DRENTOR-729068 format. One record per residue (C-alpha): residue in three letters; x, y, z. Coordinates in pm, whole numbers, plus 50000, padded with zeros to 5 digits. Layout:
<sites>
alaXYZ ...
</sites>
This chain:
<sites>
unk530978747557833 unk532538725258099 unk531568731658458 unk534298743258702 unk536628716758839 unk535168720659190 unk531728710459057 unk533068681758844 unk534668665459147 unk532088674659410 unk532038647059678 unk529188621959658 unk529638608660013 unk530708622160350 unk533908601660327 unk535028623160033 unk534388656260212 unk537608672560333 unk537798690460666 unk534908696560910 unk535908666861124 unk534538685061430 unk531018677661300 unk531568650161038 unk534168628361206 unk533278593561340 unk530858596661629 unk530228633861573 unk526698647161588 unk526058655361221 unk527398621861100 unk525308603461359 unk522208622361246 unk522778611260889 unk523438575160995 unk520198575061194 unk518208578260871 unk516178607461005 unk517038642560890 unk515888671261112 unk515788707661009 unk519398718460964 unk521188751460917 unk524818752160806 unk526808784060838 unk530378793560762 unk532518809160486 unk532208799460123 unk534028769859976 unk534178748660292 unk531588721760212 unk528208735060329 unk526468729859996 unk528198696759936 unk527138682060271 unk523608695460224 unk523368678259883 unk524658645360024 unk522078646460302 unk519338656260057 unk520148627059830 unk519678602560118 unk516188615160202 unk513148596660072 unk511218628460015 unk510348651059728 unk513398673659689 unk513238710759605 unk516198733859570 unk516098771659603 unk518708798659624 unk517928828059851 unk519428852659603 unk516838844459336 unk513928827859522 unk510618846059528 unk507558842859747 unk505858825659451 unk508578798959451 unk507978791959819 unk504188790759771 unk504638765959486 unk506478742659723 unk503748746659985 unk501048739559724 unk502768706859629 unk502368692359979 unk499048676059897 unk500308658759583 unk501108621659545 unk504808627459484 unk505058647159810 unk503038622660021 unk506108615560237 unk506758652460282 unk509128676960118 unk512808683260172 unk513788718760084 unk517438725960025 unk517768763760056 unk521138779359977 unk521968814660100 unk518918816260324 unk520048849860463 unk518758866560147 unk515138856560218 unk513258884260394 unk511348878460718 unk507998874160546 unk509378847460313 unk510898828860604 unk507628831160798 unk505808815460501 unk507818783760559 unk507448783460935 unk504048766460971 unk505088737560748 unk508498733660909 unk506798732161247 unk504388704161155 unk507048684660967 unk505548688260620 unk508758705260505 unk512208695160622 unk514638723760578 unk518338721360504 unk519678756660469 unk523128771460428 unk524408806460488 unk527698825160494 unk526408848860762 unk525828844161133 unk522368827861141 unk521518843461476 unk521568877561306 unk519898869260974 unk517488840361024 unk514058843261184 unk514228831661548 unk511268808361514 unk513078789161238 unk516298788261440 unk514488773561740 unk513238744761523 unk516608737361360 unk519978722861450 unk522728747861367 unk526198736161263 unk529218758161202 unk531538749860911 unk535088762660949 unk537838771660697 unk539588739860585 unk543178735060695 unk545868732760420 unk546748696860512 unk543108687360455 unk542898705960122 unk545978688059988 unk544238654259932 unk541488671959738 unk544108688059515 unk545768654359458 unk542418639159354 unk541758668959129 unk545148664258962 unk544288628058883 unk540878638358746 unk542458664358516 unk544878638258386 unk541998614158318 unk539998640858136 unk542858652857915 unk544838620857875 unk547938641057961 unk550298639158257 unk550148669958476 unk553508676158639 unk553268697258953 unk555298692659270 unk553838683959611 unk555448715859737 unk553488735959480 unk550238718359569 unk550818726059935 unk551488762259847 unk548138764059667 unk546428748559969 unk548118772160213 unk547228803260016 unk543578795259955 unk542338809260286 unk540678776360381 unk538498777260067 unk538578743459889 unk536738757059586 unk539308784459544 unk542188760059573 unk540688737559306 unk540068767559082 unk543708777859115 unk544878743059021 unk542618742658715 unk543958776458597 unk547528764558645 unk546788732858448 unk545268752658160 unk548278775858147 unk550908748758198 unk553858744857962 unk553318716557712 unk556168692357668 unk556658663457431 unk555218630657547 unk551828644957644 unk553098661957955 unk551988695258097 unk554398710558346 unk553458736258610 unk556578754258728 unk556838764759092 unk557288800958991 unk553968799458801 unk552278789159125 unk553918818459305 unk552748841959031 unk549118830959068 unk549028828859448 unk551448856859535 unk548988875959750 unk547268845659894 unk543608848459981 unk542098864660286 unk538418864060373 unk537168898960449 unk533958918160411 unk533538951660584 unk529878945060654 unk530068908360752 unk531188887061046 unk534798884360931 unk535208922060966 unk534088921761329 unk536038890061405 unk539288906161292 unk538598938161485 unk537748917761794 unk540928897161765 unk542938929061707 unk541718945962025 unk541888914562237 unk545478908762128 unk546398944262233 unk544528940062562 unk546408907462616 unk549788924562551 unk550598902162252 unk552218925662004 unk552938897761754 unk549288887461724 unk548178923961719 unk550568931661432 unk549208901461243 unk545618913961268 unk546698949361186 unk548228936760862 unk545058917560778 unk543058949460813 unk545528969160603 unk545798942060338 unk542018944760302 unk542348982360259 unk540588990160586 unk542869017460719 unk540049036460890 unk538919007061104 unk542489000661216 unk542919036761328 unk539579037761506 unk540219005461693 unk543639017361811 unk542069048861954 unk539459027762134 unk542179005362278 unk544129035462404 unk541059047462596 unk539559014462704 unk542478991262774 unk545479013262854 unk543519042362995 unk544889059663301 unk547779035363345 unk549549055063071 unk547479086062984 unk550049097862729 unk549179068062510 unk546039084662379 unk547649115862225 unk550509094662092 unk548129069961924 unk546049098961792 unk549199113461634 unk550049079561480 unk546519076261339 unk546689111461194 unk550019103761030 unk548649071260886 unk545619088760736 unk547759116560588 unk550479095360429 unk548289065860328 unk549519030960244 unk552059015860244 unk553819040560478 unk550779041960707 unk551649007760841 unk554829021860997 unk552989046961214 unk550329021561306 unk552928995361394 unk554439020561637 unk551019025661794 unk550308988261818 unk553588979961986 unk553289009862220 unk549818998662335 unk550788962062368 unk553828969662584 unk552138997162789 unk550658990663136 unk546938982963122 unk543978997263311 unk540248996463240 unk539349016463552 unk537969045963354 unk536019023263117 unk534409004863408 unk533659037363589 unk531809053363299 unk529899020963227 unk528639019863586 unk527709056763577 unk525839052063250 unk524019021863392 unk522719042863683 unk521459069563445 unk519659043563230 unk518139029063547 unk516669063063631 unk519019070263919 unk519539107663890 unk517609131964110 unk517969169564161 unk521419185064137 unk522639195864486 unk521859232564559 unk525519242264599 unk526279230464244 unk523399247164066 unk523939276163830 unk521489299464004 unk522249323864284 unk518829329964432 unk516209309464609 unk512449309964589 unk510199319364874 unk509579282664956 unk513249277165053 unk513749281465426 unk517559281865426 unk518549304965146 unk521989306164990 unk524099284664761 unk526669273165020 unk529199262864755 unk532709257264893 unk535409268764650 unk538119241364661 unk540959265264575 unk540329283964902 unk541319253265103 unk544639235465170 unk545499211064894 unk542809226664676 unk540279202164815 unk537319203565052 unk534649178065140 unk531189186265009 unk528329168564833 unk528549165964456 unk526309136364368 unk522509138764390 unk520989127564721 unk519929093164594 unk523489085364482 unk525479098764779 unk528409075764850 unk528189058464509 unk531659049164382 unk532239044264010 unk535969048963975 unk538439026964159 unk542129035264130 unk543959009363925 unk546958989664047 unk549519008063836 unk552119034763898 unk550219063963749 unk546879057563918 unk548489048764249 unk550349081864234 unk547009099364177 unk545539080564475 unk548449091064694 unk547879127264590 unk544159124264673 unk544929110065015 unk547449137865077 unk544769163764990 unk542339148465236 unk544969145465509 unk545909181965462 unk542289192265504 unk541969172065828 unk545169187265965 unk543919222065876 unk540589214966050 unk542209201166369 unk544449231366401 unk541339253066420 unk542189273266115 
</sites>
């Protein structure tokens, strides 16, 4: 059985690798490392199909060391020990280069087994992972490795790979493959930055192409649309992409960019993650709009309830209303900052006894010289306000909430000042 097209045309040199110019371009760090002839411990991370394995293989091939390859999904502790045991052999006299794919699947103990030999240089590690290495890889290994991020490949960079793949298919079959540049670009644009996926789509289109006389296979534009109609979007509810989209969603709302926020909303909904979209909107209403427009919270809650009740596709209508409302609403994080500061004091142990006048007891022990609760009932005073101590002694004068510079909060500040002024006027009149 023939291997997939992406494997049959895997690049053999860095010049053939598409994309990743931020680390592989002339003068960039990773290219300079390879040109130096000395390979340090390396960790590549990024989404699938963007060249991590390919670059690792190219680097491995240039090393004058005994090469081992493991995959974290299937590697066992025995496999790792076998590599360690080979270090004293003649074939490994120059050391060992271990190419480890999907390193995130090795547990901590397995990673620690490698550590001693990575540290003394007996094993040079080139590892790849689709997950954030700072979450999944043992810190001691990270500190001894250079970490490089691989990014989704842009459509204009995938296009040359598709053109080379087309020529390879023609050489293999002896038939002309007729497909327009527009169709190739459409495949590249709808692959989600995944070169492997783009090449797989081209191979499927070639296999299903219409055969014409004269040894020609024709791929119609509509066939391309049929295969790539929904495009491809990277998403995993438990991985980095999930949190990246949620982060971009909230930051777009906070930044009052309704167009970007709608884009990320649709990415969440396209992935079937209705619950996360609703939850994040409720957080935004509290955290980023807050007291500048207090009505936003019940409105967004109503939109989220509607979305959950009607389901997709109609849910997107209610959520679009909520997104645009929040993006165009005035913003204030005064309440969010206030509660964060209050929580920080509690965590720092700043509490102390509750003032006597606020306690829920109406008697004093024999040790109390001045007996009585001395609570002042605010409704008995002008403006329904009276000055008295509410915070514990150690926190007297501590200010958490600061009125935001918006119409609603400034109106509340004016009302507060009017209350206090009324109390002073009442006191000066001797009443």
